[in-house]
C-alpha positions in Angstrom: 0.0 0.0 0.0 1.2 3.6 -0.7 2.7 5.5 2.2 0.4 8.4 1.6 -2.6 6.3 2.4 -1.4 5.7 6.0 -0.6 9.3 6.4 -4.0 10.5 5.2 -5.7 7.9 7.5 -3.7 9.1 10.5 -4.5 12.8 9.8 -8.2 12.0 9.4 -8.2 10.3 12.9 -6.5 13.3 14.5 -9.0 15.7 12.9 -11.9 13.7 14.1 -10.4 13.6 17.6 -9.9 17.4 17.6 -13.5 17.9 16.3 -15.0 15.8 19.1 -12.8 17.6 21.6 -14.0 21.0 20.4 -17.7 19.9 20.4 -17.2 18.4 24.0 -15.6 21.7 25.1 -18.5 23.8 23.6 -21.1 21.5 25.2 -19.3 21.8 28.6 -19.1 25.6 28.4 -22.8 25.8 27.4 -23.8 23.4 30.3 -21.6 25.2 32.8 -22.5 28.8 31.9 -26.2 28.0 31.6 -26.3 27.3 35.3 -27.2 30.1 37.8 -24.4 31.7 39.8 -24.2 34.4 42.4 -21.3 36.8 41.8 -20.3 40.0 43.5 -20.5 43.0 41.2 -19.1 46.6 41.6 -21.0 49.6 40.3 -19.5 53.1 39.9 -21.5 56.0 41.3 -22.0 58.9 39.1 -23.2 62.2 40.8 -25.1 64.4 38.4 -27.1 67.7 38.4 -25.0 69.1 41.2 -26.3 72.7 42.1 -24.1 75.6 41.3 -24.1 76.7 45.1 -22.5 73.4 46.3 -19.8 70.8 45.4 -19.3 67.2 46.4 -17.1 66.6 49.3 -14.0 64.5 48.8 -15.1 61.6 51.0 -18.3 60.6 49.2 -18.5 56.9 48.2 -17.5 56.3 44.6 -18.5 52.6 44.3 -21.1 50.2 45.7 -21.0 46.4 45.7 -23.8 43.8 45.6 -24.5 40.3 44.7 -26.0 39.4 41.3 -27.8 36.0 40.7 -27.8 35.1 37.0 -26.4 32.6 34.6 -22.7 32.5 33.7 -23.2 34.2 30.4 -25.2 37.2 31.9 -22.6 37.6 34.7 -19.8 37.6 32.2 -21.6 40.2 30.1 -22.2 42.5 33.0 -18.6 42.1 34.2 -17.5 43.7 30.9 -20.3 46.2 30.7 -19.5 47.6 34.2 -22.8 48.8 35.7 -23.2 52.4 37.0 -25.5 54.2 39.4 -26.6 57.7 38.6 -27.5 59.8 41.6 -29.3 63.1 40.7 -28.0 65.3 43.4 -30.3 68.1 42.6 -33.3 65.9 43.4 -32.2 65.4 47.0 -30.1 68.4 48.0 -31.6 71.4 49.8 -29.7 74.6 50.8 -30.7 74.2 54.4 -28.6 70.9 54.7 -25.1 70.1 53.7 -25.9 66.3 53.2 -28.6 64.0 52.0 -29.4 60.2 52.2 -30.5 57.8 49.4 -32.5 54.9 51.0 -31.7 51.3 50.4 -34.9 50.8 48.3 -33.9 53.7 46.1 -30.4 52.3 45.8 -31.8 48.9 44.8 -33.9 50.5 42.1 -30.9 52.5 40.7 -28.8 49.3 40.6 -31.6 47.3 39.1 -31.9 49.7 36.2 -28.7 48.2 34.8 -30.1 44.7 34.5 -32.9 42.6 33.2 -35.9 42.4 35.4 -35.7 38.8 36.0 -32.3 39.0 37.6 -31.9 39.0 41.5 -29.9 41.7 43.2 -29.2 41.5 46.9 -26.7 42.2 49.6 -25.9 45.9 48.9 -22.7 46.9 50.5 -24.5 49.9 52.2 -27.9 50.2 53.9 -28.2 53.8 52.6 -26.0 56.2 50.6 -24.8 59.2 52.6 -23.9 62.1 50.3 -22.0 65.2 51.7 -21.6 68.5 50.0 -19.6 71.6 50.7 -21.0 75.1 50.1 -19.3 77.0 47.3 -17.3 79.9 48.9 -15.1 82.7 47.6 -11.4 83.2 48.5 -8.7 85.7 47.5 -5.4 84.0 46.9 -2.0 85.4 45.8 -0.8 84.7 42.3 2.7 83.3 41.7 4.3 83.6 38.3 5.7 80.3 37.0 8.7 81.3 34.9 11.6 79.8 33.1 13.7 82.8 31.9 17.2 83.1 30.6 18.9 86.4 29.8 21.3 87.4 27.1 24.9 87.7 28.2 25.4 91.0 30.1 21.6 91.5 30.8 19.9 90.9 34.2 16.6 91.7 35.8 16.5 95.0 37.7 13.9 93.9 40.2 11.6 90.9 40.9 8.7 89.8 38.8 5.6 92.0 39.1 2.0 90.6 38.8 -1.0 92.7 38.0 -3.3 92.0 39.7 -1.2 90.3 42.4 -4.2 88.2 43.6 -7.4 86.6 42.2 -10.7 85.4 43.6 -11.3 81.7 43.4 -14.5 79.8 44.2 -14.9 76.2 45.2 -15.8 73.9 48.1 -14.9 75.3 51.4 -13.1 72.1 52.4 -10.8 72.2 49.2 -10.0 75.9 49.6 -9.2 75.9 53.3 -5.5 75.3 52.8 -5.1 77.0 49.5 -3.3 80.3 49.7 -1.5 80.7 46.4 -2.2 79.9 42.7 0.2 79.8 39.8 0.2 81.0 36.3 0.9 79.0 33.3 4.6 78.6 32.5 6.2 81.7 30.9 9.3 80.5 29.0 11.7 83.0 27.5 15.3 82.7 26.3 18.0 85.3 25.6 16.0 88.1 27.0 17.5 91.6 26.5 14.5 93.9 27.1 11.7 94.5 29.5 9.2 91.6 29.8 5.5 92.2 29.6 3.4 89.0 29.2 -0.3 88.2 29.8 -0.5 84.8 31.5 -3.4 82.5 32.2 -4.0 81.5 35.9 -4.0 77.7 36.1 -6.5 75.9 38.2 -4.8 73.6 40.7 -7.5 71.1 40.6 -11.0 70.1 39.3 -12.6 71.3 42.6 -12.0 74.9 41.6 -15.3 76.3 40.1 -14.0 79.6 38.9 -11.0 82.0 38.8 -11.6 85.8 38.5 -9.8 87.3 36.7 -8.4 84.2 34.9 -5.5 86.2 33.4 -2.8 88.4 34.9 -0.1 90.7 33.5 3.4 89.6 34.3 6.2 92.2 33.9 9.9 92.3 34.7 12.3 95.2 34.1 15.5 94.1 32.4 18.7 96.1 31.7 22.2 95.6 30.4 24.7 95.5 33.3 28.2 96.5 33.8 30.6 95.9 36.7 31.8 98.7 38.9 34.7 98.8 41.3 36.0 101.1 44.0 38.7 100.9 46.7 37.1 102.6 49.8 38.7 103.6 53.1 37.3 101.8 56.2 35.7 103.9 58.9 35.2 102.5 62.4 32.1 103.3 64.4 31.3 102.7 68.0 35.0 102.9 68.9 35.5 103.9 72.7 37.3 107.2 73.1 40.2 105.7 75.0 40.8 103.0 72.5 43.3 103.2 69.7 43.5 100.6 67.0 45.2 99.9 63.8 43.3 98.1 60.9 44.9 95.7 58.4 44.1 96.6 55.6 42.8 100.1 56.0 40.9 100.0 52.7 38.6 97.4 50.9 37.9 97.0 47.3 34.1 96.5 46.4 32.9 95.1 43.2 29.3 95.4 42.1 26.9 95.1 39.2 25.0 98.2 38.0 22.9 98.8 34.9 24.7 100.7 32.0 22.2 103.5 32.2 22.8 104.1 36.0 26.6 103.7 35.8 27.3 107.4 35.2 25.2 108.4 38.3 27.5 106.5 40.7 30.7 107.8 42.1 33.0 107.0 45.0 31.2 109.5 47.2 28.0 107.4 46.8 29.5 104.9 49.3 30.5 104.8 52.9 32.2 101.7 54.2 32.4 101.0 57.9 33.2 98.4 60.6 31.3 98.3 63.8 33.7 97.9 66.7 30.9 96.7 69.0 30.3 93.8 66.7 33.9 92.7 66.5 35.1 89.2 66.9 36.9 89.4 70.2 38.6 86.0 70.1 40.3 86.5 66.7 40.4 90.3 66.5 38.7 91.0 63.3 35.7 93.0 62.0 33.4 92.6 59.1 33.0 95.6 56.7 29.6 96.6 55.4 28.2 99.5 53.4 26.4 101.9 55.6 25.7 104.1 52.5 25.3 102.8 49.0 23.2 103.6 45.8 19.9 101.8 45.7 20.5 100.5 42.1 23.6 98.3 42.6 23.6 94.5 43.0 25.9 91.6 43.9 28.3 93.6 46.0 31.5 91.7 46.8 34.1 92.7 49.4 37.8 92.0 49.1 39.0 91.3 51.7 35.9 90.2 53.5 37.2 90.9 57.0 39.4 93.5 58.6 42.1 92.5 61.2 42.9 95.0 63.9 45.4 95.6 66.7 44.7 97.5 69.9 47.2 100.0 71.3 47.1 100.8 75.0 
């Protein structure tokens, strides 16, 4: 007999076996899933029609569980469908109270709306649904500009960022606003800045609980100037030195270096400064004093002293 005949006969037996196995599996699945089961289901709670004068508290239930008696196919279907419960807040809420209750019978009706009438629903996880609301309140908070600014070489900000208005009024649940004292703008990102900044920026809500922000935009400004470096060597004066005390300082002069805008550079001279050491604040153990500027122009920045301390010797 040809070899192909045996091969075809063997393949036919395997195919028949697989067919019977498939039919047996389908029969088993149909038999198994046609039976009635009791399965624990979870339904998400959707709160709708919330009045404008109130907001949901953070601790309200978000899910409810219950047992569903149904055949396997129905249970599998509803596991994928994921039942929901819609609670019409406006129907129950009154301004006189900050909470309301949904009875067990009403909950059962809401849950049953997801299923066929012939299915049994029992063992709700709660006897009643307690819903709490916070009244909507107004609060004034300070605005903080969120910035990422880099300056062109030689240019610097003259002062800090100014925001107009510097505060806004937010509205939301009293519980959510209790610890909220500031609010940020959207990111203002600028590179190689060489002139004054004036940007309108949107105020960003820190969370979904914020109902409104008024105004919702602010003006962000920053004065920028080109800077140059100035330097003077100044004599050191001693203040609060007792009349009967004679000291010698080493050194007797200090070099100060500072940044100043190019436009203000011509207005500054050596006479604009007074450098002093306070004898009453001296370091008695190591005999030195720290110099500081008692008088200086208001428009200089990043002042550096060299040296940073003055040694002294007392003559008696």
